[in-house]
C-alpha positions as CSV (number, residue, x, y, z in Angstrom):
1,M,-22.2,-49.3,30.9
2,T,-25.9,-49.2,30.4
3,V,-27.9,-51.6,28.2
4,K,-31.4,-50.7,27.0
5,I,-33.8,-53.5,26.0
6,G,-37.2,-52.7,24.5
7,F,-40.4,-54.7,24.7
8,T,-43.8,-54.5,23.1
9,G,-47.1,-56.3,23.3
10,D,-48.9,-58.2,20.4
11,F,-47.7,-57.5,16.9
12,C,-49.7,-58.9,13.9
13,P,-49.0,-57.2,10.6
14,W,-52.2,-58.2,8.8
15,L,-55.3,-56.5,7.4
16,R,-54.6,-52.8,6.7
17,I,-51.0,-53.0,7.8
18,E,-50.4,-55.9,5.4
19,E,-52.2,-54.0,2.6
20,L,-49.9,-51.0,3.2
21,Y,-46.9,-53.2,3.1
22,N,-48.0,-54.8,-0.1
23,S,-48.5,-51.4,-1.7
24,G,-44.9,-50.4,-0.8
25,N,-46.0,-47.4,1.2
26,W,-45.9,-48.5,4.8
27,K,-43.0,-46.9,6.6
28,F,-45.0,-43.8,7.5
29,A,-47.2,-45.9,9.7
30,F,-44.2,-46.6,12.1
31,E,-42.2,-43.4,11.7
32,E,-43.3,-41.7,14.9
33,V,-42.5,-44.7,17.2
34,K,-39.3,-45.7,15.4
35,P,-37.0,-43.5,17.5
36,F,-38.0,-45.4,20.7
37,F,-36.7,-48.6,19.2
38,E,-33.6,-47.1,17.7
39,A,-32.5,-45.9,21.2
40,N,-32.4,-49.5,22.5
41,N,-29.6,-52.0,22.2
42,L,-32.1,-54.8,21.7
43,N,-35.8,-54.9,21.0
44,I,-38.1,-57.9,21.5
45,I,-41.5,-57.8,19.9
46,D,-44.2,-60.4,20.5
47,L,-45.0,-61.8,17.0
48,E,-48.6,-62.8,17.5
49,C,-49.1,-64.6,14.2
50,P,-47.3,-67.0,11.8
51,L,-45.8,-65.3,8.8
52,T,-47.3,-67.7,6.2
53,L,-49.8,-68.1,3.4
54,P,-53.2,-69.2,4.7
55,N,-52.8,-72.9,3.9
56,Y,-53.3,-76.0,6.2
57,P,-55.0,-74.4,9.2
58,I,-55.2,-76.5,12.3
59,V,-58.5,-77.6,13.8
60,K,-59.2,-75.3,16.8
61,T,-61.7,-72.9,18.2
62,G,-61.3,-69.1,17.6
63,P,-59.8,-67.3,14.6
64,H,-56.9,-68.3,12.5
65,I,-54.4,-65.5,12.0
66,H,-51.5,-65.0,9.6
67,A,-49.6,-62.3,7.7
68,N,-47.4,-62.0,4.6
69,P,-44.0,-63.5,5.3
70,Q,-42.3,-60.5,3.8
71,T,-43.7,-58.2,6.5
72,A,-40.8,-59.4,8.6
73,E,-39.1,-56.4,7.0
74,I,-41.2,-54.2,9.4
75,L,-39.3,-55.8,12.3
76,N,-36.0,-54.8,10.8
77,Y,-37.3,-51.3,10.4
78,L,-38.1,-51.2,14.1
79,N,-34.6,-52.4,15.0
80,C,-35.9,-55.7,16.2
81,S,-33.6,-58.7,16.1
82,L,-35.4,-61.1,18.4
83,V,-39.1,-62.0,18.5
84,A,-41.1,-63.8,21.1
85,T,-43.2,-66.5,19.4
86,A,-44.8,-68.4,22.4
87,N,-48.4,-67.4,22.0
88,N,-51.8,-68.8,21.2
89,H,-51.8,-68.1,17.5
90,M,-48.3,-69.0,16.4
91,F,-49.4,-72.6,15.5
92,D,-52.6,-71.6,13.7
93,Y,-51.2,-73.0,10.5
94,G,-49.4,-75.9,11.9
95,V,-45.8,-76.9,11.2
96,K,-45.9,-75.5,7.7
97,G,-46.8,-72.1,9.2
98,L,-44.0,-72.4,11.8
99,N,-41.4,-73.2,9.2
100,S,-42.6,-70.4,6.9
101,T,-42.3,-68.0,9.8
102,Y,-38.8,-69.2,10.6
103,E,-37.6,-68.9,7.0
104,A,-39.1,-65.4,6.8
105,L,-37.2,-64.4,10.0
106,K,-34.0,-66.0,8.9
107,K,-34.0,-63.9,5.7
108,K,-34.1,-60.8,7.9
109,S,-31.5,-62.1,10.4
110,I,-34.1,-62.1,13.1
111,K,-33.9,-64.7,15.9
112,W,-36.8,-66.2,17.8
113,I,-37.6,-67.7,21.2
114,G,-40.6,-69.6,22.5
115,S,-41.5,-72.0,19.8
116,G,-39.9,-74.8,17.8
117,L,-40.2,-78.3,16.3
118,S,-40.3,-80.0,19.7
119,L,-40.6,-79.0,23.4
120,E,-36.8,-79.1,23.8
121,D,-36.5,-76.7,20.9
122,A,-39.4,-74.4,22.0
123,S,-38.2,-74.1,25.6
124,K,-34.6,-73.2,24.8
125,I,-33.1,-70.3,26.7
126,H,-31.8,-67.5,24.5
127,F,-28.5,-66.1,25.7
128,Q,-27.1,-62.8,24.3
129,E,-24.1,-60.8,25.3
130,I,-24.5,-57.0,25.1
131,E,-21.9,-54.5,26.2
132,G,-20.1,-57.1,28.4
133,M,-23.3,-58.3,30.1
134,V,-25.0,-61.6,29.5
135,F,-28.8,-61.6,29.2
136,S,-31.0,-64.7,29.1
137,F,-34.5,-64.8,27.8
138,I,-37.2,-67.4,28.5
139,N,-40.6,-67.2,26.6
140,F,-43.7,-69.2,27.4
141,T,-47.4,-69.2,26.8
142,E,-50.4,-70.6,28.6
143,N,-51.6,-73.9,27.3
144,E,-53.9,-73.7,24.4
145,W,-54.0,-75.0,20.8
146,S,-50.4,-73.8,20.1
147,T,-48.4,-75.5,22.8
148,T,-46.3,-78.6,22.6
149,N,-45.6,-81.1,25.4
150,G,-43.2,-83.6,23.7
151,N,-41.7,-84.2,20.3
152,Q,-44.4,-82.3,18.4
153,P,-43.9,-78.8,17.0
154,G,-45.4,-75.8,18.8
155,C,-44.9,-73.2,21.5
156,N,-43.3,-73.5,24.9
157,P,-46.1,-74.2,27.5
158,L,-46.6,-72.8,30.9
159,D,-45.0,-75.3,33.3
160,P,-44.0,-73.8,36.7
161,I,-41.7,-76.7,37.5
162,G,-40.0,-76.6,34.1
163,L,-39.7,-72.8,34.4
164,F,-38.0,-73.2,37.8
165,Y,-35.2,-75.3,36.3
166,K,-34.9,-73.0,33.3
167,I,-34.6,-69.9,35.4
168,Q,-32.0,-71.6,37.7
169,L,-29.9,-72.6,34.7
170,A,-30.2,-69.2,33.1
171,K,-29.2,-67.5,36.4
172,Q,-26.0,-69.5,36.5
173,K,-25.0,-68.4,33.0
174,S,-26.1,-64.8,32.8
175,D,-26.2,-61.5,34.6
176,F,-30.0,-60.9,34.0
177,V,-32.9,-63.4,33.4
178,I,-35.8,-61.9,31.5
179,V,-39.0,-63.9,31.4
180,I,-41.5,-63.1,28.6
181,A,-45.0,-64.5,29.3
182,H,-48.1,-64.7,27.1
183,G,-51.2,-65.3,29.2
184,G,-54.0,-63.8,31.2
185,H,-57.7,-63.1,30.5
186,E,-58.5,-61.3,27.3
187,H,-60.0,-57.8,27.7
188,Y,-59.4,-57.9,31.5
189,N,-57.1,-55.2,32.7
190,L,-55.8,-56.9,35.9
191,P,-53.9,-60.1,36.6
192,S,-55.8,-62.9,38.3
193,P,-54.6,-63.7,41.8
194,R,-53.1,-66.9,40.3
195,I,-51.1,-65.0,37.8
196,K,-49.8,-62.5,40.4
197,K,-48.7,-65.4,42.5
198,L,-47.0,-67.2,39.6
199,Y,-45.1,-64.2,38.3
200,R,-43.9,-63.3,41.8
201,Y,-42.8,-66.9,42.2
202,L,-40.7,-66.6,39.0
203,I,-39.0,-63.6,40.5
204,D,-38.4,-65.5,43.8
205,V,-36.6,-68.3,41.9
206,G,-34.3,-65.9,40.0
207,A,-36.0,-63.9,37.2
208,S,-34.8,-60.3,37.0
209,A,-37.9,-59.0,35.2
210,I,-41.2,-60.3,33.7
211,I,-42.9,-58.9,30.6
212,S,-46.4,-60.2,29.8
213,H,-49.0,-59.8,27.0
214,H,-52.0,-61.5,25.5
215,T,-54.9,-59.7,27.1
216,H,-55.1,-57.1,24.3
217,I,-55.5,-54.4,26.9
218,I,-53.1,-52.5,29.1
219,S,-52.8,-53.8,32.6
220,G,-51.0,-52.5,35.7
221,F,-47.4,-53.3,36.8
222,E,-45.5,-53.6,40.0
223,E,-42.0,-53.7,41.4
224,Y,-41.4,-56.9,43.4
225,K,-38.1,-57.3,45.2
226,D,-36.6,-54.7,42.9
227,A,-37.8,-56.6,39.8
228,P,-40.3,-55.1,37.4
229,I,-43.4,-57.1,36.5
230,F,-45.6,-55.9,33.7
231,Y,-48.8,-57.9,33.7
232,S,-49.9,-56.9,30.1
233,L,-48.5,-54.4,27.6
234,G,-51.7,-54.6,25.6
235,N,-51.5,-54.6,21.8
236,F,-48.6,-53.0,19.9
237,C,-49.8,-53.2,16.3
238,F,-52.8,-55.5,15.7
239,D,-55.4,-54.2,13.3
240,W,-58.9,-55.7,13.8
241,E,-62.2,-54.9,12.1
242,G,-64.8,-53.8,14.5
243,L,-62.2,-52.8,17.2
244,R,-60.7,-49.5,16.1
245,S,-61.8,-47.1,18.8
246,G,-61.2,-48.5,22.2
247,T,-58.9,-50.3,24.6
248,W,-57.8,-52.7,21.9
249,N,-56.0,-49.8,20.1
250,K,-53.9,-48.7,23.0
251,G,-50.7,-50.3,24.3
252,M,-47.6,-49.8,26.3
253,I,-44.0,-50.1,25.1
254,V,-41.3,-50.5,27.7
255,S,-37.6,-50.0,27.8
256,L,-35.6,-51.6,30.6
257,E,-32.2,-50.2,31.5
258,F,-29.6,-52.6,32.9
259,Q,-26.4,-51.9,34.8
260,K,-24.4,-54.5,36.7
261,G,-25.1,-54.1,40.4
262,A,-27.8,-51.5,39.9
263,K,-31.6,-51.6,40.1
264,I,-33.3,-52.0,36.7
265,K,-34.6,-48.7,35.4
266,V,-38.0,-48.6,33.7
267,N,-39.0,-46.3,30.8
268,R,-42.4,-46.6,29.2
269,K,-44.6,-45.0,26.6
270,F,-48.3,-45.3,25.7
271,V,-49.0,-45.8,22.0
272,E,-52.2,-45.8,20.0
273,H,-52.5,-48.0,16.9
274,N,-54.7,-48.7,13.9
275,T,-57.8,-46.7,14.8
276,E,-59.8,-45.3,11.9
277,E,-56.4,-43.7,11.0
278,I,-54.0,-46.5,10.3
279,G,-50.5,-46.5,11.9
280,L,-49.0,-45.9,15.3
281,K,-48.5,-42.8,17.3
282,F,-47.6,-41.9,20.9
283,I,-50.4,-40.9,23.2
284,K,-49.7,-37.4,24.6
285,G,-51.3,-34.6,26.6
286,E,-54.5,-35.0,28.4
287,E,-55.2,-38.5,27.0
288,E,-51.8,-39.6,28.3
289,N,-52.5,-38.2,31.7
290,K,-55.9,-40.0,31.9
291,L,-54.3,-43.3,30.9
292,E,-51.5,-42.8,33.4
293,S,-54.1,-42.2,36.2
294,H,-56.0,-45.3,35.1
295,V,-52.8,-47.5,35.2
296,N,-52.0,-46.1,38.7
297,E,-55.4,-47.2,39.9
298,L,-54.7,-50.7,38.5
299,N,-51.4,-50.8,40.3
300,K,-53.1,-50.0,43.6
301,V,-55.5,-52.9,43.1
302,I,-52.6,-55.2,42.3
303,Q,-51.0,-54.4,45.6
304,N,-54.1,-55.3,47.6
305,D,-54.7,-59.0,47.5
306,D,-58.3,-58.8,48.8
307,L,-59.2,-56.2,46.2
308,L,-57.5,-58.1,43.5
309,E,-59.5,-61.2,44.4
310,K,-62.7,-59.2,44.6
311,E,-62.2,-57.7,41.1
312,F,-61.3,-61.0,39.6
313,T,-64.4,-62.7,41.1
314,K,-66.5,-59.9,39.6
315,F,-64.9,-60.5,36.2
316,A,-65.4,-64.3,36.5
317,N,-69.0,-63.9,37.4
318,E,-69.6,-61.7,34.3
319,K,-68.2,-64.6,32.2
320,R,-70.1,-67.4,34.1
321,K,-73.1,-67.4,31.7
322,L,-70.8,-67.7,28.7
323,M,-68.7,-70.4,30.3
324,N,-71.8,-72.4,31.3
325,T,-72.9,-72.3,27.7
326,W,-69.5,-73.6,26.5
327,I,-69.7,-76.6,28.7
328,E,-73.2,-77.5,27.7
329,P,-73.4,-80.6,25.3
330,Y,-75.3,-78.5,22.8
331,R,-73.5,-78.3,19.4
332,G,-73.4,-75.9,16.5
333,K,-74.3,-72.2,16.6
334,I,-78.0,-72.1,17.0
335,L,-78.6,-74.3,20.1
336,P,-75.8,-72.8,22.2
337,G,-77.1,-69.3,21.2
338,L,-80.6,-70.3,22.3
339,H,-79.3,-71.6,25.6
340,Y,-77.2,-68.4,26.2
341,K,-80.4,-66.4,25.8
342,G,-82.3,-68.6,28.2
343,L,-84.7,-70.0,25.6
344,I,-83.8,-73.6,26.1
345,P,-82.8,-75.3,29.4
346,S,-79.5,-76.5,30.7
347,L,-78.6,-80.1,30.2
348,M,-76.0,-80.0,32.9
349,T,-77.2,-81.2,36.3
350,P,-75.7,-80.0,39.5
351,H,-74.2,-83.5,40.0
352,K,-72.6,-83.3,36.6
353,K,-71.1,-79.9,37.4
354,R,-69.7,-81.1,40.7
355,L,-68.1,-84.1,38.8
356,L,-66.5,-81.8,36.2
357,S,-65.3,-79.5,38.9
358,V,-63.4,-82.2,40.7
359,L,-62.1,-83.8,37.5
360,I,-60.5,-80.4,36.6
361,K,-59.4,-79.3,40.0
362,C,-57.7,-82.5,41.1
363,E,-54.3,-82.8,39.4
364,S,-54.4,-86.7,39.2
365,H,-58.0,-86.7,37.8
366,K,-57.0,-84.0,35.3
367,D,-54.1,-86.1,34.0
368,I,-56.6,-88.9,33.1
369,L,-59.2,-86.5,31.8
370,L,-56.8,-84.8,29.4
371,N,-55.7,-88.2,28.1
372,A,-59.3,-89.2,27.6
373,L,-60.1,-86.0,25.7
374,K,-57.3,-86.6,23.1
375,L,-58.6,-86.7,19.6
376,E,-57.9,-90.1,18.0
């Protein structure tokens, strides 16, 4: 007996997709890709936003994202009965946004993993029996504004030690352990050396496969000890003004085939979404061939630790100027902008940078630093 489970990257049914839904004429936007989902026993979509009205936004940096709760119907249409909710936007509207999302999902008989009203709730393993096989699913996100670390609501945070115990428990109670991760560097199409090491470690301690997203761009993948690791599927359906003609609009959807005692089989497709033409379609022909060649080149880099380190250092150096501006004590929009352009000097001395470096790098110092930075 074979079981097929489908996975996608980021799904946010807002802007033009939400407008289509509200008009009642939306199904055409998903018709071409729907057969892919219908062929799977289970589909898991990364729900990248709370399904809520835009009330009570949390204080954070970056955009607040939300969508009409009724758009959960789109998930039903795509044969999706389980969503991954551990990501950096799920808590944009606080506990009210979470509860609104859960109510919207419940109305459509859709379950969720990766978030909850406490860390214990958010980190729960989801077990599901399909065709006589038991599957377990663990969903986490890197630590940002959305994560919880105690009795507060939020998303399941990246915690390698906690993940070790979760995977060990899941392995005892299931035939396959699937880890769904949300992390990486936005708009960078390779994993950092740290992420490669982490995801391989998760396989070493018992995960059967890892699916990751968050970067909004297709990354490479590898097979490690017969276990597939997808470092980023890119966006699945995430309309964004000003980003309708590039890498943002391309994604990968994956179906994994499971049989007891057999190697996991991988099927994948490239999709394009919400360009100037709204909706989703498969990428075919010459464009598909070019994208396949590009991903193959990424895969080669992933297999070469020295080259992977070199590429990441290059990316980090490109971000150095921006990061230095972020850590400057300048406030508002004008002064940081002037500093970024080199029109006003840095207020960070070399000594101060060295101090910040050790406070962040040393685990014991970081514990105290994070406590000191808590908002009263």
